[in-house]
KEKE-3310 file (N, C-alpha, C; in steps of 0.2 Angstrom, whole numbers, plus 5000, padded with zeros to 4 digits):
npx = (5003:5010:5019:5010:5005:5015:5019:5006:5007:5018:5016:5006:5004:5017:5012:5006:5015:5027:5030:5035:5045:5053:5058:5061:5071:5081:5085:5089:5102:5107:5114:5118:5125:5133:5139:5148:5158:5162:5167:5184:5186:5178:5179:5187:5180:5166:5171:5174:5161:5156:5153:5143:5131:5128:5123:5111:5104:5101:5092:5082:5079:5076:5068:5055:5049:5035:5028:5038:5043:5051:5052:5056:5070:5077:5080:5089:5098:5105:5109:5118:5130:5133:5136:5148:5155:5159:5166:5174:5182:5188:5195:5206:5209:5208:5202:5187:5184:5198:5213:5211:5210:5205:5202:5203:5188:5178:5177:5173:5184:5184:5194:5199:5190:5177:5164:5152:5150:5142:5131:5130:5130:5118:5108:5108:5106:5092:5085:5090:5079:5067:5067:5066:5056:5042:5042:5039:5045:5038:5046:5054:5069:5073:5070:5080:5092:5094:5093:5105:5113:5112:5115:5129:5133:5131:5141:5152:5148:5150:5167:5181:5176:5176:5188:5193:5190:5195:5190:5192:5205:5213:5225:5239:5231:5225:5208:5202:5193:5188:5181:5172:5163:5161:5155:5142:5140:5139:5129:5120:5115:5114:5100:5092:5091:5084:5073:5067:5062:5047:5044:5030:5025:5032:5034:5041:5051:5064:5067:5069:5079:5092:5091:5097:5106:5114:5114:5120:5134:5137:5139:5148:5159:5161:5160:5177:5182:5181:5187)
npy = (4995:5006:5007:5009:5021:5031:5028:5034:5047:5051:5054:5065:5082:5097:5110:5126:5133:5125:5126:5138:5141:5129:5139:5149:5144:5142:5154:5160:5154:5154:5167:5172:5165:5170:5182:5179:5171:5185:5191:5194:5188:5179:5168:5156:5149:5149:5142:5128:5126:5120:5108:5106:5112:5109:5094:5102:5107:5096:5091:5099:5101:5086:5084:5089:5081:5073:5060:5052:5039:5024:5025:5036:5036:5027:5032:5041:5038:5033:5041:5047:5035:5035:5048:5051:5038:5039:5055:5047:5041:5048:5054:5047:5040:5049:5053:5059:5072:5079:5080:5082:5085:5084:5098:5098:5106:5099:5091:5072:5061:5049:5037:5047:5055:5068:5064:5070:5076:5065:5071:5085:5081:5075:5081:5093:5087:5084:5094:5100:5093:5091:5106:5103:5097:5105:5113:5121:5110:5097:5085:5072:5070:5083:5088:5082:5084:5100:5102:5096:5105:5118:5115:5113:5126:5132:5126:5133:5143:5138:5134:5142:5148:5137:5133:5141:5142:5133:5117:5113:5104:5109:5101:5110:5122:5125:5127:5112:5111:5098:5096:5102:5096:5083:5087:5089:5076:5065:5072:5073:5060:5054:5064:5059:5046:5051:5055:5044:5040:5043:5054:5062:5076:5091:5102:5120:5121:5113:5119:5129:5131:5126:5138:5150:5143:5146:5162:5162:5156:5165:5177:5176:5175:5186:5192:5188:5192:5204:5211)
npz = (4999:5005:4994:4984:4987:4986:4969:4964:4972:4964:4952:4953:4945:4943:4954:4952:4961:4964:4952:4950:4959:4960:4946:4953:4962:4954:4946:4954:4964:4952:4950:4962:4960:4949:4958:4969:4960:4952:4963:4972:4985:4988:4978:4975:4986:4980:4966:4972:4977:4963:4960:4972:4968:4954:4959:4966:4956:4950:4959:4958:4944:4938:4949:4944:4935:4929:4926:4939:4938:4935:4925:4919:4933:4924:4913:4916:4924:4912:4905:4914:4914:4899:4900:4910:4905:4891:4892:4898:4888:4881:4886:4890:4878:4869:4862:4849:4857:4858:4863:4879:4899:4913:4928:4948:4948:4948:4958:4964:4959:4949:4942:4936:4929:4931:4943:4945:4929:4924:4930:4922:4908:4909:4915:4905:4892:4895:4899:4886:4877:4883:4880:4868:4863:4867:4862:4843:4833:4824:4820:4824:4820:4819:4829:4837:4832:4830:4844:4845:4839:4846:4860:4855:4851:4866:4871:4867:4873:4886:4888:4886:4900:4909:4905:4913:4926:4928:4927:4917:4905:4890:4879:4872:4876:4868:4859:4852:4836:4834:4847:4848:4836:4840:4851:4843:4838:4849:4858:4849:4849:4862:4864:4855:4863:4871:4865:4862:4874:4876:4885:4894:4890:4897:4909:4910:4919:4916:4904:4907:4917:4907:4897:4907:4909:4897:4898:4909:4910:4896:4905:4913:4903:4898:4911:4914:4902:4902:4916)
capx = (4997:5013:5023:5007:5004:5020:5017:5003:5008:5024:5011:5002:5006:5017:5007:5011:5018:5030:5037:5039:5046:5059:5061:5066:5077:5086:5086:5094:5108:5114:5115:5120:5137:5138:5141:5154:5161:5163:5167:5190:5188:5174:5179:5189:5172:5161:5175:5174:5153:5153:5148:5136:5128:5127:5117:5106:5101:5099:5086:5078:5075:5073:5062:5050:5048:5031:5028:5043:5044:5054:5056:5064:5078:5080:5084:5092:5106:5110:5113:5121:5134:5134:5141:5153:5160:5161:5172:5182:5183:5190:5200:5213:5211:5211:5197:5179:5181:5203:5215:5211:5212:5201:5207:5199:5183:5174:5173:5177:5184:5183:5200:5204:5183:5174:5156:5149:5151:5138:5125:5130:5127:5109:5105:5111:5104:5085:5083:5087:5075:5061:5063:5064:5050:5039:5041:5033:5047:5034:5048:5059:5075:5073:5073:5088:5100:5093:5093:5112:5113:5106:5121:5135:5131:5131:5146:5156:5150:5156:5173:5184:5174:5178:5196:5197:5188:5197:5184:5195:5212:5214:5234:5244:5229:5220:5201:5202:5187:5186:5178:5163:5158:5162:5147:5137:5137:5135:5123:5112:5113:5108:5096:5088:5089:5079:5064:5065:5058:5043:5042:5027:5024:5033:5035:5045:5058:5070:5070:5072:5088:5094:5091:5098:5115:5116:5117:5126:5143:5137:5138:5155:5162:5161:5168:5183:5183:5182:5191)
capy = (4998:5009:5009:5012:5028:5034:5029:5040:5055:5052:5058:5070:5085:5102:5114:5132:5137:5123:5125:5142:5138:5128:5142:5153:5143:5140:5157:5166:5154:5156:5171:5170:5158:5176:5184:5176:5170:5192:5193:5189:5185:5172:5165:5151:5147:5149:5136:5125:5122:5119:5100:5107:5119:5104:5092:5106:5107:5092:5088:5103:5099:5077:5084:5093:5080:5070:5054:5051:5032:5020:5024:5040:5036:5024:5039:5046:5033:5029:5046:5049:5032:5034:5054:5047:5033:5044:5058:5042:5039:5057:5059:5040:5036:5056:5052:5060:5078:5079:5079:5087:5084:5088:5100:5096:5108:5095:5087:5070:5057:5040:5036:5055:5060:5067:5060:5078:5077:5061:5074:5087:5077:5072:5091:5095:5085:5081:5097:5102:5087:5095:5113:5103:5093:5111:5118:5120:5106:5093:5080:5070:5069:5087:5090:5082:5089:5107:5100:5097:5113:5120:5110:5115:5131:5132:5122:5138:5148:5136:5133:5146:5150:5131:5133:5150:5139:5124:5111:5105:5112:5107:5103:5115:5128:5128:5121:5109:5113:5092:5094:5104:5092:5078:5087:5090:5070:5065:5076:5068:5050:5056:5067:5053:5043:5056:5055:5037:5037:5047:5055:5066:5083:5094:5107:5123:5122:5112:5125:5136:5128:5126:5148:5149:5141:5151:5170:5162:5155:5170:5184:5173:5175:5192:5195:5186:5197:5210:5208)
capz = (5001:5003:4988:4978:4987:4983:4964:4965:4973:4960:4947:4952:4942:4948:4953:4947:4961:4963:4947:4951:4968:4955:4942:4955:4965:4948:4943:4961:4962:4946:4951:4966:4957:4946:4959:4968:4956:4951:4970:4972:4992:4985:4968:4978:4989:4975:4962:4976:4976:4959:4964:4974:4962:4947:4962:4966:4948:4950:4963:4952:4936:4938:4952:4939:4930:4929:4932:4943:4939:4934:4916:4923:4932:4922:4907:4919:4924:4905:4903:4918:4914:4896:4899:4912:4897:4885:4895:4899:4882:4879:4891:4892:4869:4868:4855:4851:4859:4858:4871:4888:4903:4921:4933:4951:4953:4947:4964:4968:4951:4945:4934:4931:4927:4941:4944:4943:4925:4921:4932:4919:4902:4910:4915:4897:4886:4898:4898:4879:4877:4886:4878:4861:4865:4870:4853:4839:4828:4825:4817:4827:4817:4817:4836:4837:4828:4832:4849:4850:4839:4853:4866:4853:4851:4873:4873:4864:4880:4893:4885:4889:4907:4911:4905:4918:4933:4928:4922:4913:4902:4882:4876:4870:4878:4861:4859:4843:4831:4834:4851:4844:4832:4844:4855:4841:4838:4858:4860:4843:4852:4869:4862:4852:4867:4875:4863:4863:4879:4875:4889:4890:4891:4904:4915:4907:4923:4913:4898:4910:4919:4900:4898:4912:4909:4890:4901:4914:4903:4892:4907:4915:4900:4898:4914:4912:4898:4904:4920)
cpx = (5002:5015:5021:5005:5008:5022:5013:5005:5015:5021:5006:5006:5010:5014:5008:5013:5024:5035:5038:5042:5056:5064:5064:5071:5083:5089:5093:5100:5112:5117:5118:5128:5139:5141:5148:5159:5168:5167:5176:5190:5182:5175:5182:5185:5169:5166:5173:5170:5150:5146:5143:5129:5125:5122:5110:5102:5098:5092:5080:5073:5071:5067:5053:5046:5041:5030:5034:5043:5053:5059:5061:5068:5080:5085:5089:5099:5108:5112:5120:5130:5136:5139:5146:5158:5160:5167:5177:5187:5189:5196:5205:5212:5209:5205:5190:5181:5189:5205:5215:5209:5208:5203:5203:5192:5178:5168:5178:5179:5186:5187:5203:5197:5178:5168:5152:5146:5144:5131:5125:5127:5121:5107:5104:5105:5095:5083:5082:5082:5068:5058:5063:5057:5042:5038:5035:5036:5045:5040:5055:5065:5077:5073:5079:5092:5098:5094:5102:5118:5118:5115:5128:5137:5133:5138:5154:5158:5154:5162:5177:5181:5179:5187:5199:5195:5193:5195:5189:5201:5213:5221:5233:5235:5223:5213:5201:5195:5182:5181:5170:5161:5159:5154:5143:5133:5134:5130:5118:5111:5109:5102:5090:5087:5083:5072:5060:5060:5052:5040:5037:5028:5026:5035:5042:5051:5064:5073:5072:5079:5092:5096:5095:5105:5117:5118:5120:5132:5142:5142:5148:5159:5164:5166:5175:5185:5187:5189:5197)
cpy = (5005:5013:5010:5019:5034:5033:5036:5050:5056:5056:5061:5079:5093:5106:5120:5134:5132:5124:5132:5143:5136:5135:5148:5152:5143:5144:5162:5162:5151:5163:5172:5167:5167:5181:5184:5174:5180:5195:5192:5186:5177:5166:5157:5147:5144:5141:5129:5121:5121:5113:5099:5107:5113:5100:5094:5107:5103:5088:5092:5102:5090:5080:5086:5088:5077:5064:5054:5043:5028:5021:5031:5041:5031:5027:5040:5044:5031:5036:5046:5044:5035:5042:5052:5042:5038:5051:5052:5042:5045:5057:5054:5040:5045:5057:5054:5066:5081:5078:5083:5084:5088:5090:5096:5103:5103:5092:5079:5065:5052:5038:5040:5058:5059:5066:5062:5076:5073:5065:5078:5083:5077:5080:5093:5092:5083:5089:5103:5098:5090:5102:5111:5100:5100:5116:5117:5116:5099:5084:5076:5071:5076:5090:5089:5084:5096:5104:5100:5103:5117:5119:5113:5122:5134:5130:5127:5140:5145:5134:5137:5148:5144:5131:5138:5146:5133:5115:5107:5108:5106:5109:5107:5124:5131:5122:5119:5112:5104:5092:5099:5100:5086:5079:5086:5082:5065:5067:5071:5062:5053:5057:5062:5047:5044:5055:5048:5033:5039:5046:5061:5072:5087:5099:5113:5122:5119:5118:5129:5135:5131:5135:5149:5148:5147:5156:5166:5163:5162:5178:5183:5175:5184:5195:5193:5189:5203:5212:5203)
cpz = (4999:5000:4983:4981:4984:4976:4963:4964:4967:4952:4947:4949:4944:4947:4950:4954:4968:4955:4948:4956:4963:4951:4948:4959:4960:4947:4950:4962:4961:4949:4957:4966:4954:4950:4965:4968:4953:4960:4974:4977:4993:4982:4971:4979:4983:4970:4965:4978:4973:4958:4965:4972:4958:4953:4964:4963:4947:4953:4958:4947:4938:4945:4951:4937:4933:4923:4930:4942:4938:4928:4914:4924:4929:4916:4910:4924:4919:4903:4907:4915:4906:4895:4903:4908:4896:4886:4896:4894:4879:4879:4890:4883:4866:4861:4855:4851:4856:4862:4874:4893:4911:4926:4940:4954:4951:4952:4961:4958:4953:4938:4932:4929:4931:4939:4941:4935:4921:4923:4926:4914:4902:4910:4907:4892:4889:4897:4889:4877:4879:4881:4869:4860:4864:4863:4848:4836:4831:4822:4820:4827:4818:4824:4838:4836:4828:4840:4850:4845:4843:4857:4863:4856:4861:4876:4873:4868:4885:4893:4889:4896:4909:4911:4910:4925:4936:4929:4920:4909:4892:4881:4870:4872:4872:4862:4851:4842:4830:4836:4850:4839:4835:4849:4853:4839:4846:4855:4856:4846:4858:4868:4858:4857:4871:4871:4863:4867:4879:4879:4889:4891:4898:4907:4912:4911:4922:4905:4901:4913:4909:4897:4900:4914:4905:4896:4906:4912:4900:4895:4912:4910:4901:4904:4917:4909:4902:4911:4922)
residu = (MET:GLU:GLY:THR:ALA:ASN:LEU:ARG:THR:SER:THR:ILE:PRO:LEU:THR:LYS:GLY:GLU:LYS:LYS:ALA:PHE:ILE:ILE:LEU:ILE:ILE:VAL:PHE:HIS:VAL:VAL:GLY:LEU:ILE:GLY:PHE:ALA:ILE:PRO:GLY:LEU:TYR:THR:LEU:PHE:VAL:ASP:MET:VAL:PRO:PHE:HIS:LEU:LEU:LEU:MET:LEU:VAL:PHE:VAL:ALA:GLY:SER:HIS:ARG:PRO:ALA:ASN:GLY:MET:PHE:PHE:LEU:PHE:LEU:GLY:ILE:ILE:PHE:ILE:ALA:GLY:TYR:GLY:ILE:GLU:TRP:ILE:GLY:VAL:HIS:ASN:GLU:PHE:ILE:PHE:GLY:LYS:TYR:ALA:TYR:GLY:PRO:ALA:LEU:GLY:THR:GLN:LEU:ASP:SER:ILE:PRO:LEU:CYS:ILE:GLY:VAL:ASN:TRP:PHE:LEU:LEU:ILE:TYR:SER:THR:GLY:VAL:PHE:MET:LYS:ILE:SER:ARG:VAL:ARG:ASN:MET:ILE:THR:ARG:VAL:LEU:THR:GLY:ALA:PHE:ILE:LEU:VAL:LEU:LEU:ASP:PHE:PHE:ILE:GLU:PRO:VAL:ALA:ILE:GLN:LEU:ASN:TYR:TRP:HIS:TRP:ALA:GLY:ASN:THR:ILE:PRO:TYR:ARG:ASN:TYR:LEU:GLY:TRP:PHE:PHE:VAL:SER:ALA:ILE:LEU:LEU:PHE:VAL:PHE:GLU:LYS:PHE:GLN:PHE:LYS:LYS:GLN:SER:ILE:VAL:ALA:PRO:VAL:PHE:LEU:ILE:THR:GLN:PHE:VAL:PHE:PHE:PHE:ILE:LEU:ARG:LEU:MET:PHE:LEU:LEU:PHE)
# end
């Protein structure tokens, strides 16, 4: 009976208040992050908090999904493992993205790969997938390719900031074009997986996270260029 009650609870749609709360929290934590990175005395502290920020975003974004059932958590697990595995191949075989290595900023590592990178891949793939689902694009392949392009564009803003924050670094301090090509194909494959799960239409919480990421990294890039 308890299991049935939990299952029923997981299918209850988000209320307007819950959606608003998730959205406000996502935006507020990103704004606080920008302020922290802008203040020299807080810079190191906020770099150290990056893994916790990712986990918090996971709670907000995953918490907005309905129904929160086994299929959703299976998808989360698949993308987490796939994201980690892709990065493992990329770092150890210099394949897919180019020659790079992770710094300490993303927290606990397993065989030189931060565990949080799997969380990051889930957040980006899920948020982009939901964003494309609520768009007016009806063709699945078009949604996948457009979503992959969106993530490549986001990575264009992320890369210089990630290097500055010691998320990772590239051989020769040069971001190879292959990285963006790799991002496109990996994103397309993982977005195709998202489409195959055929989730019901979701709230705007995840798309708000995606848009906030664009604004966050764009502003950080400007900050690091100007100051």
